[in-house]
C-alpha positions as CSV (number, residue, x, y, z in Angstrom):
1,X,3.1,7.2,15.1
2,X,4.6,5.4,11.8
3,X,3.6,5.8,8.5
4,X,4.4,3.3,6.0
5,X,3.9,3.3,2.1
6,X,4.6,2.3,-1.1
7,X,2.9,0.7,-3.9
8,X,2.5,-3.4,-4.9
9,X,4.4,-3.9,-1.8
10,X,3.6,-2.6,1.7
11,X,6.6,-0.7,2.6
12,X,7.7,2.6,5.1
13,X,6.7,6.0,4.2
14,X,6.6,8.6,6.7
15,X,6.3,4.8,14.0
16,X,8.5,9.0,26.2
17,X,15.5,8.7,55.1
18,X,16.4,8.5,58.4
19,X,18.8,11.1,60.0
20,X,19.2,15.5,59.4
21,X,20.6,16.2,56.1
22,X,22.6,20.1,55.6
23,X,22.1,21.6,52.9
24,X,25.2,20.7,51.5
25,X,23.7,16.7,51.2
26,X,25.7,15.6,54.2
27,X,24.3,13.9,56.9
28,X,24.8,15.2,60.5
29,X,24.8,13.7,63.7
30,X,26.2,10.2,64.4
31,X,29.8,10.7,63.6
32,X,31.4,12.2,66.6
33,X,34.2,10.6,68.7
34,X,34.6,10.5,72.2
35,X,31.9,10.0,75.2
36,X,29.9,13.0,75.4
37,X,26.6,11.9,74.3
38,X,25.9,14.1,72.1
39,X,25.2,13.8,68.6
40,X,28.4,14.7,66.4
41,X,30.4,16.7,68.4
42,X,32.8,16.3,71.0
43,X,33.5,19.7,72.8
44,X,37.6,20.3,73.1
45,X,39.0,23.6,74.1
46,X,35.3,25.2,73.7
47,X,35.0,24.2,70.1
48,X,33.0,21.5,68.7
49,X,35.4,19.4,66.2
50,X,33.6,17.1,63.4
51,X,35.4,13.7,63.3
52,X,37.3,12.5,60.7
53,X,35.9,9.3,58.9
54,X,38.4,6.7,58.9
55,X,39.1,4.1,56.4
56,X,39.9,1.2,58.6
57,X,37.7,-2.0,59.1
58,X,37.2,-0.7,63.1
59,X,36.9,2.6,61.6
60,X,34.2,2.0,59.1
61,X,32.3,0.6,62.0
62,X,32.3,3.6,64.0
63,X,32.2,6.3,61.2
64,X,29.4,4.6,59.6
65,X,25.7,6.9,60.5
66,X,23.5,4.5,62.8
67,X,20.6,4.1,60.3
68,X,21.3,5.1,57.0
69,X,19.0,3.5,54.1
70,X,18.8,3.3,50.5
71,X,16.5,5.8,50.4
72,X,19.0,7.6,52.0
73,X,21.3,6.9,48.7
74,X,21.1,9.3,45.5
75,X,21.3,6.9,42.5
76,X,22.9,9.6,40.8
77,X,26.3,9.7,42.8
78,X,25.8,5.7,42.8
79,X,26.4,6.0,39.0
80,X,29.3,8.6,39.4
81,X,31.0,6.3,42.5
82,X,31.0,3.4,40.3
83,X,32.3,5.1,36.9
84,X,35.2,6.5,38.8
85,X,36.3,3.5,40.8
86,X,36.3,1.1,37.6
87,X,38.1,3.8,36.0
88,X,40.8,4.7,38.3
89,X,40.5,8.0,37.6
90,X,37.2,11.0,38.1
91,X,38.0,12.7,34.8
92,X,37.4,9.3,33.0
93,X,34.1,8.8,35.0
94,X,33.2,12.2,34.2
95,X,33.7,11.9,30.5
96,X,31.9,8.3,30.6
97,X,28.9,9.5,31.9
98,X,28.9,13.2,30.0
99,X,29.2,15.4,33.2
100,X,31.8,18.0,34.6
101,X,34.3,16.3,36.8
102,X,33.3,19.1,39.6
103,X,29.6,17.7,39.4
104,X,30.8,14.1,39.4
105,X,33.6,14.9,42.2
106,X,30.8,16.8,44.1
107,X,28.2,13.8,44.1
108,X,30.7,11.5,45.4
109,X,31.7,14.0,48.2
110,X,28.2,13.9,49.3
111,X,27.7,9.9,48.9
112,X,30.6,9.9,51.0
113,X,29.2,11.9,53.8
114,X,25.8,10.0,53.6
115,X,27.9,6.7,54.1
116,X,29.9,8.7,57.1
117,X,33.2,7.4,55.2
118,X,35.3,7.0,52.1
119,X,35.1,5.8,49.2
120,X,38.0,6.5,47.0
121,X,41.7,7.7,48.3
122,X,42.6,10.8,45.6
123,X,46.2,11.5,44.6
124,X,47.4,13.0,41.4
125,X,47.2,10.0,39.7
126,X,43.7,9.3,39.8
127,X,41.7,7.7,42.3
128,X,41.6,4.0,44.1
129,X,38.6,2.6,46.1
130,X,39.5,2.2,50.2
131,X,39.1,-0.9,51.7
132,X,35.4,-0.3,52.3
133,X,35.1,1.3,49.3
134,X,36.1,-2.1,47.2
135,X,33.1,-3.3,49.4
136,X,30.8,-1.2,48.8
137,X,31.6,-0.9,44.6
138,X,30.6,-4.6,44.5
139,X,27.2,-3.8,46.0
140,X,26.9,-1.0,44.3
141,X,27.2,-2.7,40.6
142,X,24.7,-4.8,41.8
143,X,22.0,-2.3,43.0
144,X,22.5,-0.7,39.6
145,X,22.0,-3.4,37.5
146,X,18.8,-4.1,39.8
147,X,17.5,-0.7,38.8
148,X,18.3,-0.9,35.0
149,X,16.9,-4.5,34.7
150,X,13.8,-3.1,36.2
151,X,13.6,-0.3,34.2
152,X,13.6,-1.9,30.9
153,X,10.9,-4.6,32.0
154,X,8.8,-1.7,32.8
155,X,9.7,-0.7,29.0
156,X,8.9,-3.9,27.8
157,X,5.9,-4.6,29.6
158,X,5.0,-1.3,28.2
159,X,5.5,-1.9,24.6
160,X,3.7,-5.3,25.0
161,X,0.6,-4.0,26.5
162,X,0.2,-0.6,24.3
163,X,-2.2,-1.2,21.7
164,X,-1.6,-0.6,18.6
165,X,-3.8,0.5,15.3
166,X,-2.9,-0.4,11.7
167,X,-4.8,1.2,8.9
168,X,-4.4,0.7,5.5
169,X,-4.3,2.9,2.4
170,X,-3.5,3.3,-0.9
171,X,-0.5,5.6,-1.7
172,X,-3.6,8.6,-3.0
173,X,-4.2,8.9,0.2
174,X,-1.3,11.0,1.3
175,X,-0.9,14.6,0.5
176,X,2.7,13.9,-1.6
177,X,0.3,11.9,-4.5
178,X,-2.6,14.2,-4.1
179,X,-4.9,13.0,-1.3
180,X,-5.6,14.6,1.9
181,X,-3.6,13.0,4.4
182,X,-0.6,14.5,5.8
183,X,2.3,12.8,8.3
184,X,1.8,16.2,10.4
185,X,-2.2,16.0,10.6
186,X,-1.4,12.3,11.4
187,X,0.3,13.2,14.4
188,X,-2.7,15.2,16.0
189,X,-4.2,11.6,16.2
190,X,-1.3,10.9,18.1
191,X,-1.0,13.7,20.4
192,X,-5.0,13.0,21.2
193,X,-4.1,9.1,21.8
194,X,-0.8,8.7,23.4
195,X,-1.3,5.1,24.8
196,X,-2.1,4.0,21.4
197,X,0.9,3.3,18.4
198,X,-1.0,4.0,15.0
199,X,0.6,2.8,12.1
200,X,-0.9,4.0,8.3
201,X,0.5,1.6,5.5
202,X,0.5,2.2,2.1
203,X,-0.5,-1.0,0.4
204,X,-2.7,-2.7,-2.9
205,X,-6.0,-2.7,-2.1
206,X,-6.0,-6.3,-2.4
207,X,-3.5,-6.3,0.4
208,X,-5.3,-4.0,2.5
209,X,-8.5,-6.4,2.3
210,X,-6.3,-9.9,3.6
211,X,-4.5,-8.0,6.3
212,X,-8.0,-6.8,7.4
213,X,-9.1,-10.2,7.4
214,X,-6.3,-11.9,8.7
215,X,-6.7,-9.2,11.6
216,X,-3.1,-7.4,11.6
217,X,-4.9,-4.6,9.7
218,X,-7.6,-2.6,11.6
219,X,-8.8,-0.7,9.8
220,X,-8.6,-0.6,5.3
221,X,-9.4,2.6,3.0
222,X,-10.0,2.4,-0.4
223,X,-12.2,3.2,-3.5
224,X,-14.8,1.1,-2.5
225,X,-15.1,-1.3,0.5
226,X,-15.1,-5.3,-0.5
227,X,-18.2,-7.5,0.2
228,X,-20.3,-8.6,2.8
229,X,-19.1,-9.1,6.8
230,X,-17.4,-5.2,6.6
231,X,-18.5,-2.1,8.5
232,X,-18.3,0.8,6.0
233,X,-17.9,4.7,6.3
234,X,-17.7,7.3,3.6
235,X,-15.0,10.0,4.0
236,X,-15.1,11.3,0.3
237,X,-16.8,10.7,-2.7
238,X,-14.3,11.7,-6.0
239,X,-15.4,12.4,-10.0
240,X,-13.2,10.5,-11.8
241,X,-11.4,11.7,-15.1
242,X,-9.7,9.8,-17.8
243,X,-6.2,10.7,-18.0
244,X,-6.1,10.8,-21.9
245,X,-3.4,11.8,-24.9
246,X,-4.2,14.9,-26.2
247,X,-3.2,13.7,-29.4
248,X,-5.9,10.6,-29.4
249,X,-9.4,10.2,-30.1
250,X,-10.0,10.8,-26.5
251,X,-8.2,14.0,-26.2
252,X,-10.5,16.3,-27.8
253,X,-13.9,15.3,-26.3
254,X,-15.6,17.3,-23.3
255,X,-15.9,13.8,-21.1
256,X,-15.2,10.2,-22.1
257,X,-17.7,7.2,-21.6
258,X,-17.9,4.0,-21.6
259,X,-18.5,3.5,-25.3
260,X,-15.2,6.0,-26.2
261,X,-13.1,3.3,-23.8
262,X,-14.0,0.3,-26.0
263,X,-11.1,1.0,-28.2
264,X,-8.6,1.8,-25.8
265,X,-7.1,-0.2,-22.4
266,X,-7.1,1.3,-19.3
267,X,-4.2,0.6,-17.0
268,X,-4.5,-0.6,-14.0
269,X,-2.3,-1.5,-11.2
270,X,-2.0,-4.8,-10.2
271,X,-4.1,-5.7,-7.2
272,X,-6.0,-2.3,-7.5
273,X,-9.5,-4.8,-6.7
274,X,-11.6,-1.6,-6.7
275,X,-10.6,0.1,-9.6
276,X,-10.8,-2.8,-11.5
277,X,-14.3,-3.6,-10.3
278,X,-15.3,0.0,-11.6
279,X,-14.2,-1.0,-15.2
280,X,-15.8,-4.2,-14.7
281,X,-18.8,-2.1,-14.4
282,X,-18.3,0.7,-17.4
283,X,-18.1,-2.2,-19.4
284,X,-20.9,-3.7,-18.6
285,X,-22.7,-0.1,-19.5
286,X,-21.0,-0.5,-22.4
287,X,-22.0,-4.0,-23.3
288,X,-19.2,-4.6,-23.7
289,X,-15.5,-5.5,-21.4
290,X,-12.7,-2.5,-21.4
291,X,-9.3,-4.2,-22.0
292,X,-6.9,-3.4,-19.4
293,X,-3.1,-3.0,-19.1
294,X,-2.3,-4.0,-15.4
295,X,1.3,-2.7,-14.2
296,X,3.4,-3.5,-11.3
297,X,4.1,-0.3,-10.0
298,X,1.7,3.2,-10.5
299,X,4.1,6.2,-10.7
300,X,3.2,9.1,-8.5
301,X,2.2,11.3,-12.1
302,X,-0.7,8.9,-13.6
303,X,0.1,10.8,-16.9
304,X,3.6,8.9,-17.4
305,X,1.7,5.8,-18.3
306,X,0.3,7.5,-21.1
307,X,2.6,6.1,-23.4
308,X,0.3,5.5,-26.7
309,X,-3.0,7.3,-28.1
310,X,-4.8,4.4,-26.9
311,X,-3.5,4.0,-23.2
312,X,-6.0,5.5,-20.5
313,X,-5.8,6.4,-17.1
314,X,-8.7,6.8,-14.6
315,X,-8.5,8.3,-11.8
316,X,-9.9,10.4,-8.6
317,X,-10.0,13.8,-9.7
318,X,-8.7,15.3,-6.2
319,X,-4.9,13.6,-7.1
320,X,-5.3,13.7,-11.5
321,X,-5.7,17.6,-10.8
322,X,-3.1,17.4,-8.0
323,X,-0.4,15.1,-9.6
324,X,-0.7,15.1,-13.5
325,X,2.3,17.5,-14.6
326,X,3.2,15.3,-17.6
327,X,2.5,17.8,-20.9
328,X,0.9,16.3,-23.4
329,X,-1.8,14.5,-21.6
330,X,-4.9,15.5,-20.9
331,X,-7.8,15.9,-18.3
332,X,-11.6,14.8,-18.8
333,X,-14.4,13.9,-16.7
334,X,-15.2,10.4,-16.8
335,X,-19.3,10.0,-17.4
336,X,-21.6,7.1,-17.4
337,X,-24.1,6.1,-20.9
338,X,-26.5,8.9,-19.6
339,X,-24.0,11.9,-19.3
340,X,-24.1,11.5,-15.8
341,X,-20.6,12.5,-13.8
342,X,-19.0,9.1,-12.2
343,X,-18.1,9.2,-8.9
344,X,-16.2,6.8,-6.4
345,X,-16.3,6.2,-2.9
346,X,-13.3,6.7,-0.4
347,X,-14.5,4.3,2.5
348,X,-12.9,3.5,5.8
349,X,-13.9,0.2,6.5
350,X,-13.1,-3.3,8.9
351,X,-14.5,-6.2,10.1
352,X,-17.7,-7.0,11.9
353,X,-16.8,-8.4,15.2
354,X,-15.5,-7.1,18.2
355,X,-16.1,-4.0,19.5
356,X,-14.6,-0.7,18.5
357,X,-12.9,1.2,21.8
358,X,-12.3,4.9,22.0
359,X,-8.9,5.0,19.7
360,X,-10.7,3.4,17.3
361,X,-13.9,5.1,17.2
362,X,-11.1,8.2,17.4
363,X,-9.7,7.2,14.2
364,X,-13.2,7.1,12.7
365,X,-13.9,10.8,13.5
366,X,-10.4,11.8,12.9
367,X,-10.7,10.9,9.2
368,X,-13.8,11.6,8.6
369,X,-13.1,15.1,10.3
370,X,-9.6,15.3,7.4
371,X,-11.8,14.6,4.7
372,X,-14.6,16.9,5.6
373,X,-12.0,19.8,5.8
374,X,-11.1,19.6,2.4
375,X,-11.0,21.9,-0.3
376,X,-13.9,20.8,-3.4
377,X,-12.4,21.0,-7.0
378,X,-14.3,21.9,-9.9
379,X,-13.0,19.8,-13.3
380,X,-13.5,20.5,-17.3
381,X,-11.5,19.0,-19.6
382,X,-8.2,20.7,-20.3
383,X,-4.7,19.9,-21.6
384,X,-1.7,20.4,-18.9
385,X,1.0,23.1,-20.1
386,X,4.3,21.6,-20.2
387,X,6.0,21.5,-16.8
388,X,2.1,21.8,-14.5
């Protein structure tokens, strides 16, 4: 799961054998010397004596168990042996593998018991490989390299075949910006579909539409979906408010209408097509063009943009009530020319075309559930006290 965000640009926010083995792991049978033909024990004076494996070339053949296969060899023990042999020290080998020297030494002895011969000669200065150890070391390294390559190939294959679903959204969807989505809740979706990677990317409305069109985003979230060619689901409907200076003429009103906006400049983030469209609709109701003031980067608190009495920001009520803390500004309900509250939908939309998979249907139902749980707010015109 990854959450990426920003404002005018798309950026990153807040993406798991043969033989019989004894309890100590040693292999019994096939190690004896003598002509008794009774497994690995030669009877001498009524006592069983276990043969000591030879480290000479001819002794190797006598000491090797009859049938040892790859399934009999523990990969961890193999790594212990290679690390120690290459470093000439068990302590250094243990340190490189982040295990205790005791565990490493025990593992190598069990490997030697499985193979039926010594691999290392231990002395005060460290360890050195036996004749068989040198022979076996090259093949052990090849085997470990093959296993590592197989593991990497599996990981690469899983990464290539894992489904990825990207959802573009404005920053006002996240709780940090007054929205209803937070990273912890998004992890619920990831847990429900562990084989799918979800990326929620904050971007401008224009950027979201472009990426949905070219297929790099599967879904877009915005105040209004683009024109035809898209499926859409309304997640929520938010009343809109005007963020105005309390010193200006709009600061004394109970509600702001399109006619009241004619003498003001409405702040619009560049690329926010949905807000530009809303301002255009309000202007047509008032019978004139409402001036706009494009900005490249919208701050989390739109009250910061109210630098003069004739500058107005239009925001969803939920975002404004949670994020506007600038002193000296006022939130006033936005109404149409008939006095009815102006609302804007928050929609999830995607291109008409390919059918939805289970995880994609899960995205729709999950987001509908999140927005159905949001707490409703009731706002009347009010002035924010200093500091919040």
